[in-house]
C-alpha positions as CSV (number, residue, x, y, z in Angstrom):
1,M,32.6,35.9,3.1
2,A,33.8,34.0,6.3
3,P,31.8,31.5,7.6
4,N,29.2,31.4,9.8
5,T,31.0,29.9,12.4
6,D,28.2,30.4,15.3
7,Q,27.5,27.3,17.1
8,R,24.7,28.4,19.6
9,P,21.3,26.5,18.9
10,R,18.5,28.4,17.1
11,P,15.3,29.5,18.8
12,E,13.2,27.3,17.2
13,R,15.5,24.6,17.9
14,R,15.7,25.6,21.5
15,G,12.0,25.0,21.5
16,D,11.6,21.6,20.3
17,E,14.0,20.6,23.1
18,T,12.6,22.2,25.4
19,R,9.6,20.5,24.3
20,E,10.8,16.9,24.0
21,R,12.4,17.9,27.6
22,I,8.7,18.6,28.4
23,L,6.9,15.5,27.3
24,D,10.6,13.1,28.9
25,V,9.3,14.8,32.1
26,A,5.8,14.0,32.3
27,V,6.1,10.5,31.3
28,E,7.8,9.8,33.9
29,L,5.5,11.9,36.7
30,F,2.2,10.3,34.5
31,N,3.8,6.4,35.8
32,E,5.0,7.6,38.7
33,Q,1.5,8.5,40.5
34,G,-0.6,8.6,37.6
35,Y,-2.0,11.0,34.5
36,E,-5.1,12.5,37.2
37,R,-2.5,13.1,40.5
38,T,-0.2,14.8,37.5
39,S,-0.8,18.5,37.1
40,L,0.8,21.0,35.4
41,R,2.7,22.7,38.1
42,Q,4.4,19.3,39.2
43,I,5.5,19.5,35.4
44,A,7.0,22.3,35.4
45,E,8.6,22.6,38.9
46,R,10.8,19.2,37.5
47,L,11.4,21.0,35.0
48,G,12.0,24.4,37.0
49,V,10.3,26.0,34.6
50,T,7.1,28.2,35.4
51,K,3.7,26.7,34.2
52,A,3.9,30.2,31.9
53,A,6.8,28.6,29.9
54,L,4.7,25.1,29.7
55,Y,1.9,26.6,28.4
56,Y,4.2,28.8,25.2
57,H,4.5,24.6,24.5
58,F,1.0,22.8,25.4
59,K,-2.2,24.2,26.3
60,S,-3.5,22.2,28.8
61,K,-1.9,18.4,30.5
62,E,-4.2,16.9,27.6
63,D,-2.0,18.4,25.3
64,I,0.7,16.2,26.8
65,L,-1.3,13.5,27.0
66,L,-2.0,13.7,23.4
67,E,0.9,14.2,22.0
68,L,2.4,11.2,24.1
69,H,-0.3,9.4,22.2
70,L,0.7,10.2,18.9
71,R,5.0,9.3,20.1
72,L,3.6,5.7,19.9
73,H,1.8,5.8,17.0
74,A,5.4,6.8,15.2
75,V,6.5,3.9,17.4
76,G,4.2,1.9,15.7
77,R,4.7,3.2,11.5
78,D,8.4,3.1,12.9
79,A,8.9,-0.8,12.2
80,L,6.6,-0.9,9.8
81,E,8.5,1.6,7.4
82,Q,11.0,-1.6,7.1
83,L,8.5,-3.4,5.0
84,E,7.4,-0.3,2.7
85,G,8.6,-1.1,-1.3
86,L,8.8,-5.5,-0.8
87,D,7.6,-7.1,-3.1
88,D,5.1,-10.3,-1.3
89,E,7.5,-13.1,-1.5
90,A,10.1,-10.3,0.8
91,V,6.9,-9.1,3.1
92,V,6.8,-12.6,4.5
93,A,10.5,-12.7,4.6
94,A,10.9,-10.0,6.4
95,W,8.4,-10.5,9.2
96,P,9.7,-12.0,11.3
97,S,12.8,-9.1,11.5
98,L,8.9,-6.6,12.2
99,L,8.8,-9.0,14.9
100,D,11.6,-8.0,16.3
101,T,12.2,-4.5,15.7
102,L,8.5,-4.1,17.2
103,I,9.6,-5.5,20.6
104,E,13.1,-3.7,20.0
105,L,10.8,-0.1,20.1
106,L,8.4,-0.7,22.8
107,L,11.1,-2.1,25.5
108,A,13.1,0.9,24.3
109,N,10.1,2.9,24.2
110,R,8.2,1.0,27.8
111,D,7.9,4.1,29.8
112,L,5.7,5.8,27.2
113,F,4.2,2.1,26.6
114,L,3.0,2.5,30.1
115,V,1.8,5.4,30.3
116,N,-0.7,5.1,27.0
117,Q,-1.8,1.6,28.7
118,R,-2.6,3.1,31.7
119,N,-4.4,5.6,30.2
120,R,-6.8,4.1,27.9
121,K,-9.7,5.7,29.4
122,A,-8.4,8.9,29.6
123,L,-7.7,9.2,25.7
124,Q,-10.6,8.0,24.7
125,A,-11.2,11.8,24.6
126,F,-8.4,11.6,22.3
127,A,-11.3,9.6,19.4
128,E,-12.7,12.2,17.4
129,D,-9.3,14.6,17.6
130,G,-8.0,15.2,14.1
131,R,-4.5,14.3,14.5
132,H,-5.3,11.5,16.8
133,V,-7.9,10.2,13.8
134,D,-4.2,11.0,11.1
135,A,-2.4,9.6,12.4
136,G,-4.5,5.7,13.6
137,Q,-5.4,6.4,10.3
138,D,-1.6,6.0,8.9
139,I,-0.8,3.1,10.4
140,E,-4.2,1.2,9.4
141,A,-3.6,2.2,6.1
142,R,0.3,0.9,6.4
143,F,-0.9,-2.3,7.9
144,G,-4.1,-2.7,5.3
145,R,-2.0,-2.5,2.9
146,L,0.9,-5.3,3.8
147,L,-2.3,-7.7,4.5
148,A,-4.2,-7.3,1.7
149,D,-1.2,-8.3,-0.4
150,P,-3.9,-11.1,-2.5
151,K,-0.1,-12.3,-3.4
152,I,0.3,-13.4,-0.8
153,P,-1.3,-16.8,1.0
154,L,-4.6,-15.7,3.1
155,E,-2.9,-18.7,6.2
156,R,0.2,-16.4,6.3
157,R,-1.9,-13.7,5.9
158,V,-3.8,-14.1,9.6
159,R,-0.7,-15.2,10.8
160,M,1.6,-12.1,10.5
161,A,-1.7,-10.0,11.3
162,A,-1.9,-13.0,15.2
163,S,2.3,-12.4,15.0
164,V,1.8,-8.4,15.9
165,G,-1.0,-8.9,18.4
166,A,1.0,-11.4,20.4
167,V,3.4,-9.5,20.6
168,V,1.8,-6.1,21.3
169,A,-1.3,-7.5,23.8
170,T,1.5,-9.2,25.7
171,L,4.1,-6.9,26.6
172,A,0.6,-4.3,27.4
173,A,0.8,-7.4,29.9
174,G,3.6,-6.8,31.0
175,E,2.9,-5.6,34.1
176,V,0.6,-9.1,34.9
177,F,3.5,-11.3,35.5
178,G,5.1,-10.7,38.8
179,D,8.5,-9.9,39.2
180,A,9.2,-11.2,36.1
181,T,11.7,-9.0,33.8
182,A,10.5,-6.9,30.3
183,D,13.5,-8.4,28.1
184,D,12.5,-12.2,30.2
185,V,8.8,-11.4,29.0
186,A,9.3,-10.0,25.4
187,R,12.3,-12.1,24.7
188,L,9.2,-15.3,25.7
189,A,6.4,-13.1,23.5
190,R,9.6,-13.2,20.7
191,G,9.7,-17.1,20.7
192,V,5.0,-17.3,20.5
193,A,5.1,-14.3,17.8
194,R,7.5,-17.1,15.4
195,D,5.6,-19.9,17.2
196,V,2.0,-17.6,15.4
197,V,3.6,-16.6,12.1
198,R,5.6,-19.7,11.5
199,Q,3.6,-22.8,8.9
200,P,4.2,-26.5,8.7
201,G,7.0,-26.8,5.9
202,D,8.9,-23.4,7.1
203,A,12.5,-23.5,8.0
204,L,13.2,-23.1,11.2
């Protein structure tokens, strides 16, 4: 029997691609003109599809916003996954690398990060949504397992947690730094976070 050489994308793959395009366009419009002022019709028009096609993938604008928020959860999960399975000493040694990865992921997803920061009030509506709760609990569980390890001294664990907080809080406030570029803010945040996590006697 001859092998199947049909290279046409499968229907489900085309559907996934359309779904991702919708989310990408939504990020653009939410950041350009605000979530509240963006309509599903505008998203459909920029995509060049009908509203009916949009409704096939998302039942509402709120559903799109939730999906974008879950994307950001995935960024945090991806950063933490590099430490899964390491022993306590390896976790401590790898923490600066985690900070670098987190910064790189947040920069790569800067537009997505901004949507979440600018629409925190709207996101509160999803506090009880099962998908939001599950994603949040997954991140908290992964982070909690690392910080609850009694083999790592408490001061070290506090510094590790504070270093992540320094990175996220600083990049979240990026717009308040005026004409500073995101890369410059990230570079300085990386240095500050490393200072926070470093204890006296650590190698520079």
